[in-house]
C-alpha positions in Angstrom: 0.1 0.0 -0.1 2.8 2.8 0.7 4.6 2.2 -2.5 1.7 2.4 -4.2 0.6 5.5 -2.2 4.0 6.7 -3.0 3.9 6.3 -6.8 0.3 8.4 -6.6 1.6 11.1 -4.8 4.9 11.4 -6.8 3.0 11.2 -10.0 0.5 13.9 -9.0 3.3 16.1 -7.4 5.2 15.8 -11.0 2.6 16.7 -12.7 1.6 19.9 -10.5 5.6 21.1 -10.8 5.6 20.8 -14.6 2.5 22.7 -14.8 3.2 25.7 -12.6 6.4 25.7 -14.3 4.8 27.0 -17.1 3.8 30.7 -17.5 0.4 31.8 -16.5 -2.5 30.7 -18.5 -4.8 33.1 -19.7 -8.4 32.9 -20.5 -9.0 33.1 -23.9 -11.9 35.6 -24.7 -12.7 33.6 -28.1 -13.8 30.8 -25.6 -17.3 32.5 -25.2 -17.5 32.9 -28.9 -19.6 29.4 -29.5 -20.2 28.5 -32.9 -24.2 28.0 -32.3 -25.6 31.0 -31.7 -29.5 30.1 -32.8 -31.9 31.6 -30.4 -35.3 29.6 -29.9 -38.4 31.1 -28.3 -36.4 33.7 -26.9 -33.7 31.7 -25.6 -30.3 32.8 -26.7 -27.7 30.0 -27.7 -30.8 27.5 -27.1 -29.2 24.2 -27.8 -26.0 24.8 -25.7 -28.1 26.0 -22.6 -31.3 23.3 -23.1 -28.8 20.7 -23.7 -27.8 21.2 -19.6 -30.9 20.0 -18.9 -29.5 16.3 -19.1 -27.2 16.9 -16.2 -30.1 18.0 -14.1 -31.5 14.2 -15.0 -28.4 12.4 -14.4 -27.4 14.3 -11.4 -31.1 13.6 -9.8 -31.0 9.8 -11.0 -27.4 9.7 -9.2 -28.6 10.9 -6.1 -31.7 8.3 -6.3 -29.1 5.6 -6.8 -26.8 6.6 -4.2 -29.6 6.9 -1.6 -31.8 3.9 -3.5 -30.2 1.1 -5.3 -26.7 1.4 -4.9 -24.8 -0.9 -2.6 -22.0 -0.3 -0.4 -19.7 -2.3 1.8 -19.5 0.8 4.1 -22.6 3.2 4.3 -20.2 6.3 4.2 -18.8 5.6 0.6 -21.8 7.2 -0.2 -21.2 11.0 0.6 -18.4 11.2 -1.8 -20.9 10.4 -4.8 -23.7 12.3 -2.9 -21.2 15.2 -3.3 -20.5 14.4 -7.0 -23.7 14.1 -7.9 -24.5 17.4 -6.5 -22.0 18.7 -8.5 -23.4 17.4 -11.8 -26.5 18.6 -11.2 -25.6 22.2 -10.3 -23.8 22.2 -13.4 -27.1 22.1 -15.2 -27.9 25.6 -13.7 -24.5 27.0 -13.9 -23.7 26.1 -17.4 -27.3 27.5 -18.3 -26.9 30.4 -17.0 -23.5 30.7 -18.4 -24.6 30.0 -22.2 -27.5 32.5 -21.8 -24.9 35.3 -21.6 -21.5 34.0 -22.1 -18.6 35.9 -20.3 -15.9 35.6 -17.4 -18.4 36.5 -14.4 -21.0 34.1 -15.8 -18.1 31.2 -16.5 -17.5 31.1 -12.8 -20.9 29.7 -11.9 -20.2 27.0 -14.9 -17.2 25.9 -13.4 -17.5 25.7 -9.9 -20.0 22.8 -10.0 -17.9 21.0 -12.6 -15.1 21.4 -10.4 -16.8 20.2 -7.3 -17.6 17.0 -9.1 -14.2 16.5 -10.4 -12.7 16.5 -6.7 -16.0 14.5 -5.2 -15.2 11.7 -7.7 -11.6 11.5 -6.6 -12.6 11.4 -2.6 -15.2 8.9 -3.8 -12.7 6.7 -5.6 -9.9 7.1 -2.7 -12.7 5.7 -0.2 -13.4 2.5 -2.0 -9.8 1.5 -3.4 -7.4 3.3 -0.4 -9.1 3.5 2.4 -12.9 5.1 3.6 -11.5 7.4 6.0 -8.8 8.8 4.1 -11.7 9.4 1.1 -13.9 11.2 3.7 -11.4 13.3 5.2 -10.2 14.2 1.8 -13.3 15.1 0.2 -13.8 18.8 2.1 -10.3 19.5 1.4 -10.7 18.8 -2.5 -14.1 20.2 -2.8 -12.2 23.4 -1.4 -9.4 23.0 -4.0 -11.6 22.9 -6.5 -13.7 26.0 -5.7 -10.4 27.6 -5.0 -9.1 27.4 -8.6 -12.1 29.1 -9.7 -12.0 31.7 -7.3 -8.4 32.1 -8.5 -8.9 32.4 -12.1 -11.4 35.0 -11.5 -9.4 36.8 -9.3 -6.1 36.8 -11.1 -9.0 37.6 -14.4 -10.0 40.8 -12.3 -6.6 41.9 -12.0 -5.6 41.5 -15.6 -3.3 38.6 -15.3 -5.9 36.0 -15.5 -4.2 32.4 -14.7 -6.1 29.0 -15.3 -3.1 26.9 -14.2 -4.7 25.5 -10.7 -8.1 24.9 -12.5 -6.7 23.1 -15.2 -4.7 21.3 -12.6 -8.1 20.4 -10.6 -9.5 19.1 -14.3 -7.1 17.4 -15.5 -5.1 16.1 -12.3 -8.1 14.8 -11.3 -8.2 12.4 -14.5 -5.2 11.4 -13.8 -5.4 10.8 -10.2 -8.3 8.5 -11.2 -6.4 6.7 -13.6 -3.9 6.1 -11.3 -6.0 5.2 -8.5 -7.6 2.5 -11.1 -3.8 1.2 -12.0 -2.5 1.0 -8.7 -5.2 -0.1 -5.9 -7.1 -3.0 -6.1 -10.8 -2.8 -6.5 -13.0 -3.6 -3.9 -16.3 -3.6 -6.5 -17.2 -5.3 -10.1 -18.0 -3.0 -12.8 -14.2 -1.0 -13.0 -14.6 -0.7 -16.8 -17.6 1.4 -16.5 -15.4 4.3 -14.5 -13.2 4.3 -17.3 -15.8 4.3 -20.0 -17.2 7.4 -17.9 -13.6 8.9 -18.0 -13.0 7.9 -22.0 -16.5 9.9 -22.6 -15.6 12.6 -20.8 -12.2 12.8 -23.0 -14.5 12.6 -25.9 -16.4 15.5 -24.6 -13.4 17.5 -24.6 -12.6 16.6 -28.2 -16.3 17.9 -29.0 -15.6 21.3 -27.1 -12.1 21.9 -29.1 -14.1 21.1 -32.4 -17.0 23.2 -32.1 -17.0 25.1 -35.0 -16.0 22.4 -37.4 -18.4 20.0 -36.0 -21.2 22.9 -36.2 -19.8 23.8 -40.3 -20.1 19.7 -41.1 -23.2 19.4 -39.7 -25.2 22.2 -39.1 -27.5 20.8 -36.8 -25.6 20.7 -33.6 -22.3 22.4 -32.5 -19.2 20.4 -30.7 -20.0 22.5 -27.6 -23.6 21.1 -27.6 -22.3 17.5 -28.0 -19.9 18.0 -25.6 -22.8 19.0 -22.8 -24.3 15.2 -24.2 -21.1 13.4 -24.1 -20.4 14.6 -20.4 -23.8 13.6 -19.2 -23.4 10.7 -20.7 -20.1 10.1 -18.8 -21.9 11.0 -15.3 -24.4 8.8 -16.5 -22.0 5.5 -16.6 -21.2 6.5 -12.8 -24.8 5.8 -12.1 -24.7 2.8 -14.0 -21.9 1.4 -12.4 -23.2 1.8 -9.0 -26.5 0.2 -10.2 -25.1 -3.1 -11.5 -21.7 -3.1 -9.5 -21.2 -5.6 -6.5 -18.7 -6.2 -3.9 -16.0 -8.2 -5.0 -16.0 -11.0 -2.1 -19.6 -11.0 -2.9 -19.5 -11.6 -6.6 -16.6 -14.7 -6.4 
């Protein structure tokens, strides 16, 4: 266990050192200029707004699963997943608010719920693969770090020196940590592949995000950013699916 934990912490510290050796990463203002600006029934950027309904559906279903159909070896393991699905649910509102009027100020409310979700999922996987108490003790500090990363960007942005490095570390560092946890620590439940599928779907969502304009130019019906919302919501749903279908390893044998 100690050497696994050492590898994990070493990789995270190395990634953080590399990232923070880079110069500050400002927010590109072109980010707010999405490809699909069509309005419908008075709703600007309509598809980018209403596609967030998927996060609300998945978040509510996730909370119902955590307190209903999901089985936990330790009942305390449900709390990080509760925080994760609260983050998913709040993303529906934060992202909708942002896409109604895309700018730096509204982007804060889009990013905070996502940061909560990233950090809560890390705590959940630590709790079930490393030690329950470790995950629970890290839950609040990790969520605080996620929120702080968004506030740090916003404060530096207001001072004309916007820096996304900490937020980038929270978002992409959490993916690194999750992959290392899967690789290094033994599973206590079946369906680990569902977690892998979820991470792959989120990676696909990021590809859709970066391909916003080319995808809209090709399809003309839907933009890459709308597809990003769909893929990210399906990524979160795969966690719901995992919780519903998995069994404790000793019960599955």
